C-alpha positions in Angstrom: 165.8 78.6 32.6 166.1 82.1 34.1 168.6 84.3 32.4 171.1 86.0 34.8 170.7 89.8 34.6 173.7 91.6 33.1 176.0 93.5 35.4 179.5 94.6 35.4 180.8 91.5 37.1 179.6 89.1 34.4 180.4 91.2 31.4 183.6 92.9 32.5 185.8 90.8 30.2 183.4 90.5 27.3 184.8 93.4 25.3 188.4 93.4 26.6 190.9 92.9 23.8 193.8 90.4 24.0 197.0 91.5 25.6 199.4 92.2 22.8 202.6 94.4 22.4 200.5 96.8 20.2 197.8 97.1 22.9 200.4 97.8 25.6 202.0 100.5 23.4 198.5 102.0 23.0 198.0 102.1 26.8 201.4 103.7 27.2 200.5 106.3 24.8 197.2 107.0 26.7 199.2 107.4 29.9 201.7 109.7 28.3 198.9 112.0 27.3 197.0 111.7 30.6 194.2 109.6 29.1 192.3 106.7 30.5 189.9 104.6 28.3 186.3 104.1 29.6 186.4 100.4 28.8 188.8 99.8 31.7 186.9 102.0 34.2 183.2 101.4 33.5 182.5 99.5 36.7 184.0 102.3 38.8 182.6 105.2 36.9 179.1 103.8 36.2 178.2 101.2 38.8 175.0 99.3 38.7 174.0 101.1 42.0 175.9 103.5 44.2 179.0 102.0 45.8 180.1 104.6 48.3 183.6 104.9 49.6 182.2 106.3 52.8 181.2 103.6 55.3 178.4 103.4 57.9 179.9 104.5 61.2 178.9 105.3 64.8 180.6 107.8 67.1 179.7 107.4 70.8 179.0 110.6 72.7 180.5 109.0 75.8 183.9 109.0 74.0 183.5 112.3 72.1 182.7 114.6 75.0 185.7 113.7 77.2 188.0 114.3 74.2 186.3 117.7 73.5 186.7 118.6 77.2 190.4 117.7 77.1 190.9 119.8 73.9 189.4 122.7 75.9 192.2 122.3 78.4 195.0 122.1 75.8 194.0 124.0 72.7 193.2 127.7 72.7 190.5 129.4 70.6 191.7 132.3 68.5 193.0 133.5 65.1 194.5 130.8 63.0 192.6 127.8 64.4 189.4 129.9 64.7 187.3 127.2 66.3 187.8 124.3 68.7 185.9 122.0 66.4 186.7 118.3 66.1 185.7 116.8 62.8 184.1 113.3 62.6 186.2 111.6 60.0 184.6 108.7 58.1 187.0 105.8 58.0 186.3 105.2 54.3 187.2 108.8 53.4 190.6 109.0 55.2 192.6 111.2 55.4 189.9 113.8 55.0 187.8 114.9 58.0 184.6 114.3 56.0 181.7 112.5 57.5 180.4 111.9 54.0 181.4 113.1 50.5 179.2 116.1 50.8 178.8 116.8 54.6 181.1 117.7 57.4 180.2 117.3 61.1 182.1 118.2 64.2 181.9 118.6 67.9 182.6 122.3 68.8 183.6 123.1 72.4 183.7 126.6 74.0 185.1 127.0 77.4 183.9 129.4 80.2 184.0 133.1 79.2 185.6 132.2 75.9 185.0 133.9 72.6 185.4 132.4 69.1 186.4 135.2 66.7 184.2 136.5 63.9 184.7 135.2 60.4 182.6 134.2 57.3 182.9 131.6 54.6 181.0 130.4 51.5 180.1 127.1 53.2 176.7 126.8 54.8 176.6 125.9 58.5 174.3 125.0 61.3 174.6 124.1 65.0 172.5 121.7 67.0 172.6 121.7 70.8 172.2 118.3 72.6 172.8 119.8 76.0 174.0 123.0 77.7 173.2 126.7 77.8 175.2 129.9 78.0 176.6 130.5 74.5 175.4 133.1 72.0 176.3 132.9 68.3 176.3 136.3 66.7 175.3 136.1 63.0 175.7 139.3 61.0 175.4 141.3 64.2 172.3 139.5 65.5 173.0 137.7 68.9 171.3 134.3 68.9 170.9 132.3 72.1 172.0 128.7 71.9 170.0 126.3 74.1 169.2 122.6 74.4 167.3 121.3 71.4 167.8 124.4 69.3 168.8 124.4 65.7 170.9 127.5 64.8 171.7 128.5 61.3 174.7 130.3 59.8 174.1 130.4 56.0 177.0 130.9 53.7 178.9 134.3 53.7 177.3 135.5 57.0 179.8 136.8 59.5 179.5 134.9 62.8 181.3 134.4 66.1 180.4 132.8 69.4 180.7 134.0 73.0 180.2 132.0 76.2 178.8 134.3 79.0 178.9 131.7 81.8 181.4 129.9 84.0 180.5 126.5 82.4 181.8 125.0 79.1 179.4 124.1 76.3 179.6 121.6 73.4 177.4 121.2 70.3 177.2 119.6 66.9 178.4 121.6 63.9 177.2 120.6 60.4 178.5 122.1 57.1 178.7 121.4 53.4 182.6 121.7 53.5 183.3 118.5 51.4 180.9 119.5 48.6 182.2 123.1 48.6 185.8 121.9 48.6 185.4 119.4 45.8 183.5 121.9 43.7 186.1 124.6 44.4 183.6 127.3 45.5 185.1 128.2 48.8 185.9 131.7 50.0 186.9 132.8 53.6 187.2 136.2 55.3 188.2 137.2 58.8 185.9 139.5 60.7 186.5 141.9 63.5 188.7 140.9 66.4 185.6 140.8 68.6 182.2 139.3 68.3 180.2 142.3 67.0 177.6 142.2 69.8 178.0 140.8 73.3 174.3 141.2 74.1 172.4 138.2 75.5 168.8 138.5 74.4 166.3 135.7 74.9 165.3 136.0 71.3 167.2 137.3 68.3 166.0 140.0 66.0 165.4 137.4 63.2 163.1 135.4 65.6 161.2 138.4 66.6 160.5 139.3 63.0 159.8 135.8 61.5 158.8 133.3 64.2 155.0 133.9 64.4 153.1 130.9 63.0 151.5 131.5 59.6 152.5 135.1 59.5 155.0 136.9 57.3 156.2 140.5 57.7 155.2 142.7 54.7 158.5 144.4 55.1 160.3 141.2 54.0 158.5 139.9 50.9 161.6 139.0 48.9 162.4 135.3 49.1 165.8 134.3 50.5 168.1 131.4 49.5 168.5 130.4 53.1 166.1 130.8 56.0 166.2 134.2 57.7 165.4 132.5 61.1 168.6 132.2 63.2 167.2 129.8 65.7 164.5 127.1 65.6 163.5 126.6 69.2 163.1 123.3 70.9 159.8 124.3 72.6 158.2 124.5 69.2 159.8 121.3 67.8 158.8 119.3 70.9 155.2 120.6 70.7 154.9 119.8 67.0 156.1 116.3 67.5 153.8 115.7 70.5 150.8 117.0 68.6 151.4 114.6 65.7 151.4 111.7 68.1 148.3 112.9 69.8 146.5 113.2 66.5 147.6 109.7 65.7 145.9 108.5 68.9 142.7 110.2 67.7 142.8 108.3 64.5 144.2 111.1 62.3 146.9 110.3 59.6 149.3 112.8 61.2 152.6 110.8 61.4 155.0 109.4 58.9 154.5 105.9 60.2 153.0 104.1 63.3 154.4 105.8 66.4 156.8 107.9 64.3 156.4 111.7 64.3 158.8 113.9 62.3 159.2 117.5 61.2 161.3 119.3 58.7 162.8 122.7 59.4 161.9 125.1 56.6 162.7 128.5 55.1 159.6 130.6 55.7 160.1 132.7 52.6 160.0 129.7 50.2 158.6 126.7 52.2 161.8 124.8 51.1 164.9 123.7 53.0 166.6 125.9 55.5 169.7 126.1 53.3 170.4 125.3 49.7 172.7 122.3 50.4 171.5 120.9 53.7 168.2 119.5 54.9 167.4 119.4 58.6 164.7 117.3 60.3 163.8 115.9 63.7 162.3 112.5 64.4 160.5 111.1 67.4 159.7 107.4 67.9 157.4 106.1 70.6 158.7 103.3 72.8 159.1 100.1 70.8 158.2 101.8 67.5 160.2 100.9 64.4 160.7 102.4 60.9 160.9 100.4 57.7 164.3 99.8 56.2 165.1 102.2 53.4 167.8 103.3 51.1 168.4 106.8 49.8 170.7 108.4 47.2 172.8 110.9 49.1 174.1 110.9 52.7 172.5 111.4 56.1 173.7 112.0 59.6 171.7 111.5 62.8 172.4 112.5 66.4 170.4 111.1 69.3 168.8 113.9 71.3 167.1 111.8 74.0 166.3 108.2 74.7 167.7 104.8 73.7 167.2 102.6 70.7 169.1 101.0 67.8 169.9 101.5 64.2 170.3 98.7 61.6 173.0 100.0 59.2 173.7 97.8 56.2 172.4 94.8 58.2 174.4 95.5 61.3 172.6 96.5 64.5 174.1 99.3 66.6 172.9 100.4 70.1 172.3 104.1 70.5 172.1 106.5 73.4 172.0 110.2 74.0 174.5 112.2 71.9 175.5 109.3 69.7 176.1 110.3 66.0 176.0 107.9 63.0 176.3 108.4 59.3 174.3 106.7 56.5 176.2 106.8 53.2 174.5 106.8 49.8 172.2 103.8 49.1 173.1 102.0 52.4 170.1 100.5 54.1 169.0 101.8 57.5 166.1 101.5 59.9 165.4 102.6 63.5 163.9 100.9 66.5 163.1 102.7 69.8 163.6 101.1 73.3 162.3 104.2 75.0 160.8 107.3 73.5 163.5 108.1 71.0 164.3 111.6 69.7 166.9 112.1 66.8 168.1 115.2 64.9 168.8 114.4 61.2 170.5 116.3 58.5 171.3 115.4 54.9 172.4 116.5 51.5 169.0 115.9 50.0 168.6 119.4 48.6 171.6 118.8 46.4 170.4 115.4 45.2 166.9 116.5 44.5 167.8 119.8 42.7 170.2 117.9 40.4 167.6 115.1 39.9 169.8 112.4 41.4 167.4 111.7 44.3 166.1 108.2 44.6 164.7 106.2 47.5 163.7 102.6 48.2 161.5 101.7 51.2 160.6 98.2 52.3 157.0 97.3 52.8 
């Protein structure tokens, strides 16, 4: 006879004492002194596996963009609100505008000829552009062009503002570690100048000109940095790297992470590690009809579809995906991808936190 493995469900009453007046008085004493005994909380505090309050959820770009556009008509950008950014609030984490317990994601919208004022904060931030041109983000005085497919970084405590130099609006994805920073009580905020410090519109920022030469590091910058000194990771290089992986796969080389699945990780060139200490950024490309194995990971992930159509299986539920759609994978929730067409997805996660604290764990089928 096979013995059932122990878990909280089948042992939860094993050590519970009988209800007596003396026991109730003891519990009242606990409550009076702001105490809670472990034996009544074990299943919640130490589950057999992660049981996230965050839930898998999908936001459709076809619904998000019109709402962002309407906010552009009704809500000004300026001091006080600072940004026209609309947070994606996980239904399991209400009323907070958190997409996961550690990550924040939003759609930011800047209208024609608008400027978002300069400020800085402890929280690390990035921007990813699904479509559009014409906005420059100015990070510590360095104007950085924002274009389709680009990943833009604003590491913590860097002054930054945005200006739109065109007659067309622009929307993009913001990602930050706001929930983690808020729960750890590490946040600071400071207003900057009333103007973006530089209204220049160069094709390439000073940081790119110094750092973005493959395999080369300036001798003037030998000190490692906590976050990447590169302000923009350009789509032309991401696209080329993904294409080359698939071409090498065609030649029989073990260049991809799985059949028909190319992927890259954006890195800090001074360390070879993640671009920021709390956020990992990647990009994935699946060939038409390619699939990934189902997997589970400790920590949370967010994906945005950059191009193509496909589907994600989240905790056993299949969801159809199209350009711009955003979905969240909470901790230890199973997920897999399947491409209908060539399928490109931007991916960010809290993996640096989980790995540095040695909580990281993954399970992959097959």
